[in-house]
C-alpha positions in Angstrom: -0.1 -0.3 0.0 1.2 3.6 -0.9 -0.3 6.5 0.6 0.5 10.1 0.4 -0.4 12.3 3.6 -0.3 15.5 4.3 -2.3 18.0 6.3 -3.3 22.0 6.1 -4.8 25.0 7.8 -7.9 27.3 7.1 -6.1 30.0 5.7 -4.8 28.0 3.3 -7.5 26.5 2.1 -8.0 28.7 -1.2 -4.6 28.0 -2.2 -4.3 24.0 -2.3 -5.5 23.4 -5.8 -2.1 23.3 -7.7 -0.5 21.3 -5.0 -3.3 18.6 -4.5 -3.6 18.5 -8.9 0.3 18.0 -8.7 -0.3 14.8 -6.0 -3.1 13.2 -7.8 -1.0 13.5 -11.1 1.9 11.7 -9.9 3.2 8.6 -12.5 3.7 6.3 -9.5 0.6 3.9 -8.6 -0.8 5.5 -5.5 -3.2 4.0 -3.7 -4.7 7.2 -1.8 -3.8 10.8 -1.4 -5.2 11.9 2.6 -5.5 15.3 3.5 -5.8 15.4 7.1 -8.2 18.8 8.3 -8.8 18.3 12.1 -12.6 18.9 13.3 -10.9 21.5 15.6 -7.9 23.6 15.1 -5.2 24.7 18.2 -3.9 27.4 16.4 -7.1 28.9 14.9 -10.1 28.5 17.7 -12.5 30.4 15.5 -12.4 27.8 12.7 -16.1 26.8 11.7 -15.6 23.7 10.3 -15.7 24.9 6.4 -14.2 22.2 4.1 -11.8 23.2 0.7 -12.9 21.7 -2.5 -10.3 19.3 -3.6 -9.5 17.2 -6.6 -11.0 13.6 -7.6 -8.7 11.4 -5.8 -7.8 13.4 -2.8 -9.9 12.1 0.4 -10.2 14.5 3.1 -9.7 12.9 6.8 -11.2 14.6 10.1 -9.1 13.7 13.2 -10.8 14.6 16.3 -7.6 16.1 17.5 -4.8 18.7 16.1 -1.4 17.3 16.5 0.5 20.3 14.7 2.5 19.9 11.6 2.8 16.2 12.7 -0.7 15.5 11.5 0.6 15.4 8.1 1.8 11.5 9.1 1.0 10.1 12.4 -2.8 10.2 11.8 -2.2 7.5 8.9 0.8 6.0 10.9 -1.4 4.7 13.4 -4.0 4.0 11.1 -1.6 1.5 9.2 0.0 0.1 11.8 1.2 -3.4 11.4 0.8 -3.2 7.5 3.1 -3.2 5.0 2.6 -0.1 3.8 4.5 3.2 2.7 3.5 6.6 3.5 5.0 9.7 1.8 4.3 12.7 3.5 4.7 16.1 2.6 3.7 19.9 2.7 1.0 22.0 1.5 2.6 24.7 -0.2 4.5 22.6 -3.0 3.9 21.5 -6.2 5.4 18.1 -7.2 7.1 17.0 -10.4 5.0 13.9 -11.5 8.1 11.6 -11.1 8.6 12.9 -7.3 6.5 10.3 -5.4 7.8 7.2 -7.5 11.6 8.4 -7.1 11.3 8.6 -3.4 9.1 5.3 -2.8 11.5 3.5 -5.0 14.3 3.7 -2.6 12.8 3.5 0.3 11.9 0.5 -1.0 15.1 -0.6 -1.5 15.6 0.4 2.3 12.8 -0.7 4.3 13.9 -0.3 7.4 15.0 3.5 7.0 13.4 6.6 6.0 14.0 8.6 3.0 13.8 12.0 2.4 14.3 14.3 -0.4 15.8 16.8 1.8 17.7 17.2 5.5 20.0 18.8 7.8 22.2 18.0 10.5 21.8 18.5 14.3 23.4 22.0 14.6 27.1 21.6 16.1 26.7 24.1 18.7 23.3 22.1 19.8 24.0 18.7 19.7 26.1 15.6 18.7 25.4 14.2 15.3 24.2 10.7 14.7 26.2 7.6 13.9 24.9 6.6 10.4 27.2 7.0 7.4 28.1 8.5 5.2 26.6 11.8 5.8 24.7 13.2 2.6 26.5 16.0 0.8 24.2 19.1 -0.1 24.6 21.0 -3.2 26.6 24.1 -3.1 25.3 27.6 -3.1 26.7 27.9 -6.9 25.2 25.2 -8.1 26.4 25.4 -11.5 24.6 22.2 -12.9 21.4 24.0 -12.3 22.4 27.1 -13.9 23.5 24.9 -17.1 20.2 23.1 -17.0 18.1 26.3 -16.5 20.1 28.0 -19.6 19.0 25.1 -21.8 15.5 25.5 -20.6 15.5 29.0 -21.6 16.9 27.8 -24.9 14.3 25.5 -25.4 11.3 27.6 -24.3 12.5 30.8 -26.6 14.1 29.6 -29.8 12.3 25.6 -29.8 9.3 27.3 -28.1 9.0 23.7 -25.8 6.8 24.2 -23.2 8.3 22.3 -20.1 8.9 23.0 -16.6 11.5 25.0 -14.8 14.3 23.0 -13.8 14.5 22.9 -10.1 17.4 22.6 -7.6 18.5 19.1 -7.0 19.6 19.6 -3.1 21.8 16.7 -2.4 24.9 16.2 -4.1 25.9 12.9 -2.5 23.5 10.4 -1.2 23.9 9.6 2.7 22.6 10.1 6.1 21.2 13.2 8.3 19.9 13.6 11.6 16.8 15.9 10.8 14.3 15.5 7.9 12.4 18.3 6.3 9.2 17.5 5.3 8.8 20.3 2.9 10.3 18.0 -0.1 8.7 14.9 1.1 9.1 12.1 3.3 8.6 8.1 3.0 8.2 6.2 6.3 6.4 2.8 7.4 3.7 3.0 9.6 5.4 0.9 12.5 8.2 3.3 12.5 5.9 5.5 14.9 4.6 3.8 18.5 2.3 5.5 21.0 5.0 8.0 22.2 4.6 10.0 19.0 1.6 11.1 19.5 2.5 12.5 23.4 3.6 15.6 21.7 4.8 18.2 24.3 4.0 22.2 24.2 7.2 23.4 23.7 8.0 21.2 20.7 4.4 21.1 19.2 5.0 23.2 16.3 8.1 21.9 15.1 7.5 18.4 13.6 10.8 18.0 11.7 12.8 17.6 14.9 10.3 15.9 16.9 9.5 12.7 14.2 13.5 12.9 13.4 14.0 12.6 17.2 11.7 9.9 17.6 13.5 8.1 14.7 16.6 8.3 16.3 15.4 7.1 19.3 14.6 3.9 17.7 17.7 3.7 15.5 16.0 4.2 12.4 18.1 6.5 9.9 16.9 9.0 7.3 18.8 8.4 4.0 19.0 11.4 1.6 19.2 10.2 -2.4 21.2 12.4 -4.4 19.6 13.8 -7.5 16.1 14.3 -7.0 14.9 17.7 -7.9 13.0 19.7 -4.9 9.4 21.0 -5.6 8.0 24.3 -6.3 6.9 26.3 -3.9 3.2 28.0 -4.2 2.2 31.1 -2.8 0.7 29.1 0.2 4.0 29.4 1.5 3.9 32.9 3.0 0.4 32.3 4.5 0.5 31.8 8.1 3.9 29.9 8.0 5.1 28.3 11.2 8.7 29.1 10.2 8.0 32.8 10.9 5.0 32.8 13.4 5.2 32.9 17.2 2.7 30.5 18.6 1.6 30.5 22.1 4.6 32.8 22.7 7.3 30.6 21.4 9.1 31.4 18.5 10.2 29.0 15.5 14.0 29.3 16.6 13.1 29.0 20.2 10.5 25.8 19.5 13.8 24.1 17.4 16.1 25.0 20.1 14.0 23.5 23.1 12.7 20.4 20.8 16.3 19.3 20.4 16.9 19.8 24.3 14.1 17.8 24.9 14.8 15.3 22.7 18.4 15.0 24.5 17.0 14.9 27.9 14.1 12.4 27.2 15.4 10.2 24.8 19.2 10.4 25.2 20.1 11.2 21.3 22.1 14.1 19.8 24.1 14.3 23.1 
């Protein structure tokens, strides 16, 4: 079973179209696309229960509780626990290339005991100790000459040959390897049994920082996070700037403070990254 799973928030309902259309248009065989919209939102207490319009092929799931951004994967994982499923979770402010799901799912199929993500990062050296898994992934440099060459060729095809094709996007990983923290924005593949009941007991201090929370749980269980090289990152949509967590202060906690508190919490509770 292959499931694409994501969540969203009410201010973004009107902007979901491009993201959802790209998900149902994936070339890989996907059993279901699930969009999680809780009955009540912790961040949006005035939510009236209205639902967005979604394309055919997308099922809206209505959880009773709001797990914050981790809602994108944890409800699906709990429902499918014990089953040989792959869950590809992602953000709601991206447009994904038609081969995106197939590329990530294929890699994870060869590494069934590992998490596979398009993007990720190391624990900051001043905050903690990197995990033991080797080799480490190597990111592309800021002056990415191959991307410049591909975009030049794209401009030529568009202007001279009048071939309509998507603009090439960056391939963030130059050499495949492991990281400490997954980044859900590019897509992440997990198995349902990677998360047990502990995953749903999310402390207030880390409630808004799902990447660190999920990654820490994987590290605690000894599950590596593998980044394959050569896969293009998705295109960001206008939804990115609508009530974005990365620049929000929620319940008095900034994103930076939440990340710091989350790493410290995982170190203290689970003994990782230290």
